[in-house]
N, C-alpha and C positions, 0 to 999 in steps of 0.2 A: 302210268304210275300218280299216285298220289303224293301231292307234296304240301304238309301243312305249314301254315305261317308260321306256326311255333309247335315245336313238341316238347311239353313238359315230362311228359314220362319217361322219355329216353333220358332227360337231363337227370331225374331222379334216381335211374337207374345207373348212372352211373358215381354218383354219392350215397347209394342207400345205405352202404356199410358204415358210413362217417355219421350220417344224418341221423341214424334211428338209436346210435346210443346216446347222443346228444338228446336227444326229444326224452328217453328214457329216464338220461338222469335227471332233466325238469321235474318229468312226472314223480320220480322217487322222492325228490325234495320238496314237490309241492309248492315251489319257490315260483309260483305261475304268472304274478301280475309285477313287473319290474322283476327285481332280484339278481342273484349271481350273474347267471346266463346273460342277462341284457346289460350291467355293468362290465362283463368282458364285452362283448361286442361293441361298445359305446367306446372304450378305450382303444380296439383293435379300428373300428371303421374312423374315429378320429384321428389317428396314424395315418392310415391308408389317405384319407381326405386331405391329408396336412393341414387341419385344422386344429387349434387349443382344444375346441369344446364338442362333442357330438351329444345331442339326447334324442333318445329314441322315443318316438310316440306313435299312435295308433294307426296312422295311416299318412300317406304324402298329402291328402286334403287337408287332414288334421294339424301336419307340420305347417302348411301355409295359416292356416287360420291361428294356431298358437302362435307364428309369430308377429301376426298383424296384433294380437291380444296383447304381447309383450309389449311390443311398440305404443298401445295404449291408442291404437288407432278410434276415433268416435264416428258416429252417425252423423253424415255427411259432409266428412272428410271425402278427398279426393284421392284414387288411387289409380296411377297409370298402368295400363295392362297392353299385351297385344289382342287381337280378337279371334286368331289364328292359334290355337293353343286348346286344351282339354278344359271344360266348363270348371274343373275345379279352382282352377286360377283366378275366376272372376266369381265363383260362386262363394268362397272364402271371403272376398272383399263385402259383398252384398249381405253375408252373413252377420257382419259385424255394423252393419248398418252405413258401410261406407258407399261412396259410387267408384265404380267401375268407368274410367275414362280409357276409352281403346285408341289405339293408336295403329295404323297400317304398318306393313311387314316390307323386309327388304326380302323380294321377289327370289333371291338366288339362295340366301339362307332359310328364309321362312321365318325367321325370328324378327324381332321389333327393330325398326328402323331407326337408331339415336336421333339422326336428324328431323324426323319428324315428332319428335317428343316436347320440346321447350316450346311449340307453339300450343301446347296440349295445357301448360302449367299455368293454374290460377291461383288466387292467396289459398284455396281451400286444398292445395295438391298437399298429400304428407309424403307420399312414398311413391316408386314405383316397382315395380315386376315384371323385371325381364327373364323370359323361358326360353329356358336352352333345349331349343326345340328338337327331337329325333336324335340328339346324341352330341349335338354341336349347340357351342355356347353362342351367346348372345353377342354383339360388339361393346364390351364392356368398359374399355376404359373411355371413350365419349360418354356413355351412359354416367359411370362415376363421375366424371367432370362437370355433367348436368346437375346429376345430384349432390354435390359440391356445393355449386354455384349457389343453388336454390335451398340449399340447406333441409335436402330429400333424404328420407332413409332407402335404403336398396334392399328390397329383400328377392334373392333369387330361387326363381321355380326350376331346380335341378331335378325334378322327378324321372326324367328322361336322361339323366346324363351325369350319373355316378362315376368316377373315374376321369371322365373327359377334362380337356386344360386347354387353357390360352395364353399365350406366352411363355408356358411352363408353369401358367399358376393354375391350379387345378379348382372346378367349379365350385362354389360356396364360400370361396375365401377374398370374394370382390366387395361386396354388399356386408351387411351388416348383418343378415342370416342367410343361409342355403338350406332349401327346403327340398328331401328327397323322399321320392317312394320306392316301397319295396313292394309293390302289387305284384303279384304272381308270374305277371308277362314282362317286367321290367329285367335287366340284366342282372341286377340284385333281385331276386323274388323271394320273399316269403312263403311261408305255408298259409295263405292267408293275407290279408291286410297288415300293413306296419308301414313307417314313415320314419324319417331324421329329421333334427334340425342341427344344423352347425353354426357356430360362430366364435368368432376368436375375441370378444369382449365379455371379461369375467360377469358384470353387473347384468349382462343381455342373459349368460346363460344361467343366471340364480333366478331370473326372472322366468325364463322359459321354462325352468324345472318347477316352480311354484305353479306357472299355468297350467302344464299337463297333469297336474294333482289337485287339482281344486284351490288351486290358490295358498296352499297350502306351505309354511316352512319350518314347521314343527307341530308333532301330533295335535290334532284340532285346534291348530292358530292358523288364520288366515288372514293374509296380508291384502289378497287381491283378489276379484274374481276370474276362475280357474275353469277348468272343466275335468274330464274324465277322459287323458287322451295316453294313455300308459301302453306303453309295447308288452307285449305279453310276454312271458319266458321262455316260452316253447319258440316263439319266432327268434330270439334272439338266438338261441341256440341253433336255429336251422340256419339261419344269417352269417354268425362266424363260420359255421363248416363254408357257405357258399362265398364267402368274402375270401377264402384261399384259392378261389378257381377264374375269379374276376376276371383280373387280367388276361388269363389265356383266354375265356371266352371273350372276351372284347376284340382280343386281336383277331381271333377266328373270325369275327364279324367285318372286322376290318381286309381280311385278308377275302371274306367273300365280295365285298364291295368292291375292292378292285377288282377281281375278276369278273363280276357285272360290267362294272365300268368299260374296261376291254372290249367285252363282248358286245354290247349295246351301241358302241362308240359310233355305229353307220347308220344309227336308225331313227325315225322321227320323233324323239323322246327325249328329254335331259336328264342326264343321270343327277345324283346329289352332288352339289357343289361344297365343298368345305373351303374354308376361308384358309389362307397358309399358315397362319400364327395359332390355328385351331389343330387340336388334338382330338378328333370324334370317337365315341364309342358305338355308333349307328344303332341305337337301340331301334330304328327303322331305317330301310333303304328306301326312300321316297322318290319316286321318278315322277316326274311331270309329262302328261302327254295329253293333246289337243283330244284326243280319241280316247280319254280315258274310260270312260262307261261302257265303251265295246270291246278295249282292250280287258278288262276286267272282265266281262261276261265271257270272252272267249279263254283268259285263265280257267274261269270257274268252270266251264265246260271242259277243259281240260285235268279237271282236280288238282288246281295248282292254288294255295290257299296265296290271296292277297285282302288287302284292307283300303280303307279311304280313310286318314285321319288328315281333315276332317271334312266332311261333306257339306256342312251349314257352318257359317261364320258367327261368332258368340254374339257380334253388336245385332246379329237380326234374329236371332232368338225369340221365342216368344217371353221368356223368365225376362226377359231385357227393353221388353217393346216400352217400357216408361220413359226411357232413356231416348226415344224417339229417334234413334239412328236409321236409315236408310240405306238401301241398295245405293252403291255409288259412293258412299261418306271412305269406305276404305278400298276402294277400287284394286290393289294388288292382293289384298285379303280375298276380297271376291273373286277374283280371277283366279286363282293358287285352289281354292275349294272345289273347283270345276276341273281342274287337271291333275290333281296329286294322286298317287296310288304307292302304297308299298308291297314291297315284293320279301319272299323270305329269303332272311338273313343270317339265322338263328346257329350258333355255334352247331349244334347240332347235324345241321344240313351236310347229308352225303353226298360226295364227288355227284354221283350218279344224280341226284335230287337238282343241283344246283346245274347241271346240263340241262336237265329236263325242262327247270324253269326256262334258260336262258331259248332253248330249242323251241319252247312254245311262246315267246314273246319273237322270236323271229319269224316263226311262221305265219303272226298276225300279221306282220309287214309285208309278207311276200305279194 
């Protein structure tokens, strides 16, 4: 049996009859960059995220870049980040000329360890970017306490966590900004690239809207340097349709995760740890296994989709070699990069497929 890691074709077939008319409406109106469909989606997603403001942008990567630009982060400023995340988190920092300062993770949650942040703060530190990895929030209370103590901005990288919450507060509402991705593989995926910035500060909303549209506050009047970070109308239309299904899909992911957790309880692997005060959306179901590479080969041989997010830590990547990090500087990050493996968790997974994933994993340990 073939079990893909993700089946977007199956998802599309379920909502085709709603998506295609929404796309056709945008085509008929020719409101292709921003426009009414994006305005509608921004209102809906702001309500969903329980944020005052939501600004659609061109990608999750650009959401981070827009937030950094809105905060006027300068070359040489230092931004505290985890090294166990997708490269967009630190790439955006580097693109504005700032310096990523890497911090190790909590091995259980995979998120940045707040206890290791303060020792990295210097006079040049301007902001912290906690990443809510795989659908679970970083430990935000101590992070916000540290930020307040040192007068630092906080940008939540929530690319993988729309709808997730901590202590009843949805992600994107703790820091100055929340940054989301609508890459097609996300829980809420567009038909191409798309992203979102949330904030509860009216002045930051105004700055963000200017930054996404070349720094323009009125036609051909430019107050600041911005860029072309607009969300397309077609993406706004698609996302409005999909948003209605998001909680249903995330609940199905949690159901699949619970099934896996019980099925794997007696095996020599670690299932995902979710902190008690967290409500995870399981963008990935990521286990840890000392024989990760052998297990991955076994799964692929049996046509079970799986993936490693992420095999190489960012602080050791060639593009950041100038920062002079070495293996061992972030030992827990180094360790999990060698052990993590993500299994199929998508809501489109059938019961038979899910059973086959379990059977295939269990045969590896016999």
